[in-house]
OpenMM code with the backbone's topology and positions (N, CA, C; nanometers):
from openmm import Vec3, app, unit

residues = "MET ASN ARG THR ILE CYS CYS LEU LEU ILE THR LEU LEU GLY VAL LEU SER PRO GLN LEU ARG ALA GLU ASN SER SER ALA PRO ASP ASP LYS PHE GLY ASP THR THR ARG SER TRP LEU ALA ILE GLN ARG SER ASN THR GLN ALA THR PRO TYR ASN ASP LYS LEU SER PRO ARG ALA LEU LYS ALA ALA GLN GLU ARG MET GLU ASP SER PHE LYS GLN LYS ILE PRO GLN LYS PHE ILE LYS GLU LYS PHE GLY GLU".split()
positions = [
    Vec3(0.2187, -2.0325, -0.6448),
    Vec3(0.3267, -1.9494, -0.5992),
    Vec3(0.3808, -1.8836, -0.7421),
    Vec3(0.4144, -1.9419, -0.8167),
    Vec3(0.4750, -1.8892, -0.9311),
    Vec3(0.3845, -1.7692, -0.9998),
    Vec3(0.2680, -1.7807, -0.9917),
    Vec3(0.1852, -1.6930, -1.0511),
    Vec3(0.1741, -1.5749, -0.9675),
    Vec3(0.1962, -1.5957, -0.8454),
    Vec3(0.2024, -1.4715, -0.7395),
    Vec3(0.3238, -1.3973, -0.7539),
    Vec3(0.4428, -1.4713, -0.7739),
    Vec3(0.5614, -1.4187, -0.7792),
    Vec3(0.5685, -1.3351, -0.9300),
    Vec3(0.5171, -1.3889, -1.0322),
    Vec3(0.5128, -1.3200, -1.1617),
    Vec3(0.4264, -1.1899, -1.1497),
    Vec3(0.3037, -1.2142, -1.0793),
    Vec3(0.2347, -1.0763, -1.0564),
    Vec3(0.3208, -0.9673, -0.9974),
    Vec3(0.3755, -1.0173, -0.8940),
    Vec3(0.4549, -0.9023, -0.8174),
    Vec3(0.5719, -0.8477, -0.8972),
    Vec3(0.6302, -0.9247, -0.9660),
    Vec3(0.7258, -0.8752, -1.0647),
    Vec3(0.6785, -0.7837, -1.1670),
    Vec3(0.5629, -0.8304, -1.2307),
    Vec3(0.5093, -0.7423, -1.3165),
    Vec3(0.4813, -0.5925, -1.2661),
    Vec3(0.4108, -0.6026, -1.1436),
    Vec3(0.3883, -0.4898, -1.0572),
    Vec3(0.4884, -0.3810, -1.0476),
    Vec3(0.5987, -0.4533, -0.9882),
    Vec3(0.7238, -0.3796, -0.9651),
    Vec3(0.7727, -0.3247, -1.0880),
    Vec3(0.7666, -0.3958, -1.1791),
    Vec3(0.8146, -0.3468, -1.3229),
    Vec3(0.7276, -0.2110, -1.3600),
    Vec3(0.5968, -0.2303, -1.3421),
    Vec3(0.5149, -0.1139, -1.3759),
    Vec3(0.5325, -0.0020, -1.3044),
    Vec3(0.5589, -0.0324, -1.1896),
    Vec3(0.5664, 0.0980, -1.0656),
    Vec3(0.7260, 0.1611, -1.0870),
    Vec3(0.8151, 0.0694, -1.1302),
    Vec3(0.9626, 0.1289, -1.0958),
    Vec3(1.0044, 0.1740, -1.2542),
    Vec3(0.9479, 0.1364, -1.3532),
    Vec3(0.9878, 0.1732, -1.4981),
    Vec3(0.9784, 0.3393, -1.5079),
    Vec3(0.8923, 0.3951, -1.4770),
    Vec3(0.8750, 0.5380, -1.4963),
    Vec3(0.9848, 0.6103, -1.4138),
    Vec3(1.0182, 0.5406, -1.2850),
    Vec3(1.1174, 0.5927, -1.2157),
    Vec3(1.2476, 0.5787, -1.2695),
    Vec3(1.2806, 0.4714, -1.3282),
    Vec3(1.4058, 0.4416, -1.3993),
    Vec3(1.4295, 0.5255, -1.5049),
    Vec3(1.3329, 0.5454, -1.5992),
    Vec3(1.3526, 0.6450, -1.7122),
    Vec3(1.3896, 0.7639, -1.6751),
    Vec3(1.3124, 0.8133, -1.5626),
    Vec3(1.3318, 0.9553, -1.5102),
    Vec3(1.4652, 0.9590, -1.4469),
    Vec3(1.5185, 0.8628, -1.4060),
    Vec3(1.6574, 0.8628, -1.3310),
    Vec3(1.7749, 0.8567, -1.4386),
    Vec3(1.7426, 0.7957, -1.5583),
    Vec3(1.8347, 0.7769, -1.6615),
    Vec3(1.8301, 0.9116, -1.7569),
    Vec3(1.7479, 1.0103, -1.7538),
    Vec3(1.7420, 1.1256, -1.8380),
    Vec3(1.7843, 1.2053, -1.7717),
    Vec3(1.8495, 1.3216, -1.8544),
    Vec3(1.9118, 1.4325, -1.7656),
    Vec3(1.8311, 1.5551, -1.7880),
    Vec3(1.7101, 1.5277, -1.8552),
    Vec3(1.6148, 1.6282, -1.8589),
    Vec3(1.5409, 1.6710, -1.7381),
    Vec3(1.4923, 1.7888, -1.7147),
    Vec3(1.4212, 1.8078, -1.5796),
    Vec3(1.2874, 1.7271, -1.5767),
    Vec3(1.2391, 1.6892, -1.4499),
    Vec3(1.1495, 1.5769, -1.4430),
    Vec3(0.9988, 1.6738, -1.4632),
    Vec3(0.9466, 1.6800, -1.5653),
    Vec3(0.8255, 1.7206, -1.6053),
    Vec3(0.7055, 1.6224, -1.5952),
    Vec3(0.7402, 1.5012, -1.5526),
    Vec3(0.6220, 1.4044, -1.5642),
    Vec3(0.6230, 1.3598, -1.4054),
    Vec3(0.6196, 1.4552, -1.3138),
    Vec3(0.6234, 1.4324, -1.1809),
    Vec3(0.5048, 1.3499, -1.1314),
    Vec3(0.4996, 1.2336, -1.0703),
    Vec3(0.3920, 1.1724, -1.0197),
    Vec3(0.3352, 1.0480, -1.1264),
    Vec3(0.4221, 1.0298, -1.2154),
    Vec3(0.4096, 0.8995, -1.3160),
    Vec3(0.3961, 0.7768, -1.2326),
    Vec3(0.4754, 0.7622, -1.1399),
    Vec3(0.4704, 0.6332, -1.0692),
    Vec3(0.3481, 0.6157, -0.9966),
    Vec3(0.3006, 0.7204, -0.9358),
    Vec3(0.1796, 0.7194, -0.8678),
    Vec3(0.0434, 0.6775, -0.9568),
    Vec3(0.0564, 0.7592, -1.0689),
    Vec3(-0.0473, 0.7265, -1.1629),
    Vec3(-0.0520, 0.5969, -1.2380),
    Vec3(0.0642, 0.5392, -1.2529),
    Vec3(0.0867, 0.3876, -1.2970),
    Vec3(0.0477, 0.3013, -1.1858),
    Vec3(0.0754, 0.3122, -1.0676),
    Vec3(0.0058, 0.2331, -0.9601),
    Vec3(-0.1284, 0.2559, -0.9591),
    Vec3(-0.1710, 0.3492, -0.9450),
    Vec3(-0.3275, 0.3703, -0.9408),
    Vec3(-0.4063, 0.3092, -1.0712),
    Vec3(-0.3385, 0.3108, -1.1940),
    Vec3(-0.3926, 0.2735, -1.3093),
    Vec3(-0.3850, 0.1037, -1.2797),
    Vec3(-0.2932, 0.0498, -1.2351),
    Vec3(-0.2836, -0.1055, -1.2173),
    Vec3(-0.4054, -0.1318, -1.1275),
    Vec3(-0.4155, -0.0653, -1.0132),
    Vec3(-0.5084, -0.0993, -0.9103),
    Vec3(-0.6740, -0.0901, -0.9738),
    Vec3(-0.6821, 0.0197, -1.0547),
    Vec3(-0.8122, 0.0469, -1.1177),
    Vec3(-0.8392, -0.0646, -1.2180),
    Vec3(-0.7569, -0.1074, -1.2879),
    Vec3(-0.7574, -0.2082, -1.3855),
    Vec3(-0.8043, -0.3458, -1.3277),
    Vec3(-0.7613, -0.3669, -1.2157),
    Vec3(-0.7687, -0.5052, -1.1322),
    Vec3(-0.7091, -0.6047, -1.2162),
    Vec3(-0.5945, -0.5859, -1.3058),
    Vec3(-0.5448, -0.6854, -1.3744),
    Vec3(-0.4219, -0.7743, -1.2835),
    Vec3(-0.3881, -0.7113, -1.1649),
    Vec3(-0.2867, -0.7686, -1.1076),
    Vec3(-0.3595, -0.8396, -0.9633),
    Vec3(-0.4881, -0.8562, -0.9408),
    Vec3(-0.5571, -0.9202, -0.8429),
    Vec3(-0.5428, -1.0634, -0.8401),
    Vec3(-0.5151, -1.1199, -0.7199),
    Vec3(-0.4959, -1.2685, -0.7128),
    Vec3(-0.6337, -1.3323, -0.7036),
    Vec3(-0.6568, -1.4451, -0.7665),
    Vec3(-0.7673, -1.5143, -0.7499),
    Vec3(-0.8070, -1.5891, -0.6250),
    Vec3(-0.7090, -1.5731, -0.5269),
    Vec3(-0.7260, -1.6260, -0.3878),
    Vec3(-0.8130, -1.5434, -0.3099),
    Vec3(-0.9162, -1.6126, -0.2656),
    Vec3(-1.0128, -1.5183, -0.1844),
    Vec3(-0.9761, -1.5659, -0.0233),
    Vec3(-0.9081, -1.4586, 0.0646),
    Vec3(-0.8731, -1.4723, 0.1896),
    Vec3(-1.0014, -1.4762, 0.2873),
    Vec3(-1.0333, -1.5655, 0.3579),
    Vec3(-1.1405, -1.5613, 0.4411),
    Vec3(-1.0892, -1.5891, 0.5752),
    Vec3(-1.1393, -1.5220, 0.6678),
    Vec3(-1.1256, -1.5474, 0.8108),
    Vec3(-1.2197, -1.6529, 0.8740),
    Vec3(-1.1811, -1.7115, 0.9718),
    Vec3(-1.2547, -1.8121, 1.0311),
    Vec3(-1.3528, -1.7014, 1.1183),
    Vec3(-1.4643, -1.7641, 1.1536),
    Vec3(-1.5583, -1.6952, 1.2344),
    Vec3(-1.4862, -1.6480, 1.3673),
    Vec3(-1.3984, -1.7338, 1.4238),
    Vec3(-1.3448, -1.7022, 1.5539),
    Vec3(-1.2502, -1.5719, 1.5237),
    Vec3(-1.1759, -1.5818, 1.4037),
    Vec3(-1.0738, -1.4676, 1.3783),
    Vec3(-1.1407, -1.3506, 1.3516),
    Vec3(-1.2543, -1.3559, 1.2719),
    Vec3(-1.3428, -1.2555, 1.2321),
    Vec3(-1.4036, -1.1668, 1.3446),
    Vec3(-1.4472, -1.2489, 1.4567),
    Vec3(-1.4994, -1.1936, 1.5665),
    Vec3(-1.3919, -1.1141, 1.6536),
    Vec3(-1.2759, -1.1909, 1.6734),
    Vec3(-1.1536, -1.1167, 1.7277),
    Vec3(-1.1106, -0.9896, 1.6750),
    Vec3(-1.1016, -0.9871, 1.5302),
    Vec3(-1.0714, -0.8703, 1.4523),
    Vec3(-1.1704, -0.7695, 1.4712),
    Vec3(-1.3113, -0.8080, 1.4775),
    Vec3(-1.4055, -0.6929, 1.4881),
    Vec3(-1.3911, -0.6361, 1.6337),
    Vec3(-1.3668, -0.7217, 1.7268),
    Vec3(-1.3684, -0.6711, 1.8934),
    Vec3(-1.2333, -0.5721, 1.8939),
    Vec3(-1.1353, -0.6253, 1.8370),
    Vec3(-1.0178, -0.5291, 1.8365),
    Vec3(-1.0398, -0.3887, 1.7858),
    Vec3(-1.1220, -0.3927, 1.6657),
    Vec3(-1.1386, -0.2688, 1.5888),
    Vec3(-1.2497, -0.1889, 1.6700),
    Vec3(-1.3186, -0.2463, 1.7464),
    Vec3(-1.4391, -0.1630, 1.8216),
    Vec3(-1.3627, -0.1387, 1.9561),
    Vec3(-1.2812, -0.2039, 2.0100),
    Vec3(-1.2061, -0.1519, 2.1338),
    Vec3(-1.1172, -0.0549, 2.1096),
    Vec3(-1.0626, -0.0077, 1.9791),
    Vec3(-0.9643, 0.0854, 1.9561),
    Vec3(-1.0306, 0.2065, 1.9622),
    Vec3(-1.1730, 0.2117, 1.9534),
    Vec3(-1.2361, 0.3631, 1.9640),
    Vec3(-1.2688, 0.3869, 2.0992),
    Vec3(-1.2428, 0.2993, 2.2049),
    Vec3(-1.2702, 0.3384, 2.3499),
    Vec3(-1.1606, 0.4215, 2.4040),
    Vec3(-1.0496, 0.4440, 2.3469),
    Vec3(-0.9374, 0.5170, 2.4203),
    Vec3(-0.9544, 0.6376, 2.3219),
    Vec3(-0.9447, 0.7647, 2.4130),
    Vec3(-0.9530, 0.8907, 2.3611),
    Vec3(-0.8189, 0.9155, 2.2715),
    Vec3(-0.8128, 1.0090, 2.1703),
    Vec3(-0.7112, 1.0504, 2.1265),
    Vec3(-0.6474, 1.1644, 2.1862),
    Vec3(-0.5215, 1.1463, 2.2065),
    Vec3(-0.4566, 1.2608, 2.2959),
    Vec3(-0.4286, 1.3817, 2.2139),
    Vec3(-0.4517, 1.4842, 2.2796),
    Vec3(-0.4166, 1.6196, 2.2068),
    Vec3(-0.2829, 1.6282, 2.1454),
    Vec3(-0.1899, 1.5881, 2.1993),
    Vec3(-0.0603, 1.5676, 2.1207),
    Vec3(0.0115, 1.4376, 2.1759),
    Vec3(0.1043, 1.3773, 2.0904),
    Vec3(0.1591, 1.2532, 2.1296),
    Vec3(0.2996, 1.2872, 2.1964),
    Vec3(0.3458, 1.4007, 2.1561),
    Vec3(0.4888, 1.4484, 2.2238),
    Vec3(0.4694, 1.5467, 2.3323),
    Vec3(0.5015, 1.5175, 2.4641),
    Vec3(0.4536, 1.6276, 2.5621),
    Vec3(0.5255, 1.7341, 2.5653),
    Vec3(0.6570, 1.7265, 2.5657),
    Vec3(0.7425, 1.8433, 2.5779),
    Vec3(0.8536, 1.8380, 2.4843),
    Vec3(0.9191, 1.7252, 2.4922),
    Vec3(1.0423, 1.7041, 2.3788),
    Vec3(1.0102, 1.5716, 2.3174),
    Vec3(1.0959, 1.5579, 2.2312),
    Vec3(1.0929, 1.4330, 2.1440),
    Vec3(1.1793, 1.3400, 2.2354),
    Vec3(1.1114, 1.2072, 2.2297),
    Vec3(1.2008, 1.1008, 2.3088),
    Vec3(1.1251, 1.0858, 2.4405),
    Vec3(1.0321, 1.1459, 2.4787),
    Vec3(0.9522, 1.1519, 2.6184),
    Vec3(0.8835, 1.0075, 2.6355),
] * unit.nanometer
topology = app.Topology()
chain = topology.addChain("A")
for resn in residues:
    res = topology.addResidue(resn, chain)
    for name in ("N", "CA", "C"):
        topology.addAtom(name, app.Element.getBySymbol(name[0]), res)
């Protein structure tokens, strides 16, 4: 549990540190997207991954597969809002 919390804190630090630096500087933001690039670098390096391998039981796996397959049985509507927002 402590390792998970530590990994989350390190990840948040990596994600938020470019944003905090940008907020503290009065110069224009010429490094737009640093936070996203930092987050993608963390994902790409796979250094924050947990060693825990989450496996579903066969029953849960089958139920999830059936829900996914059933979701394709309904047609996608042409639009979600018919006339006015709030209908």
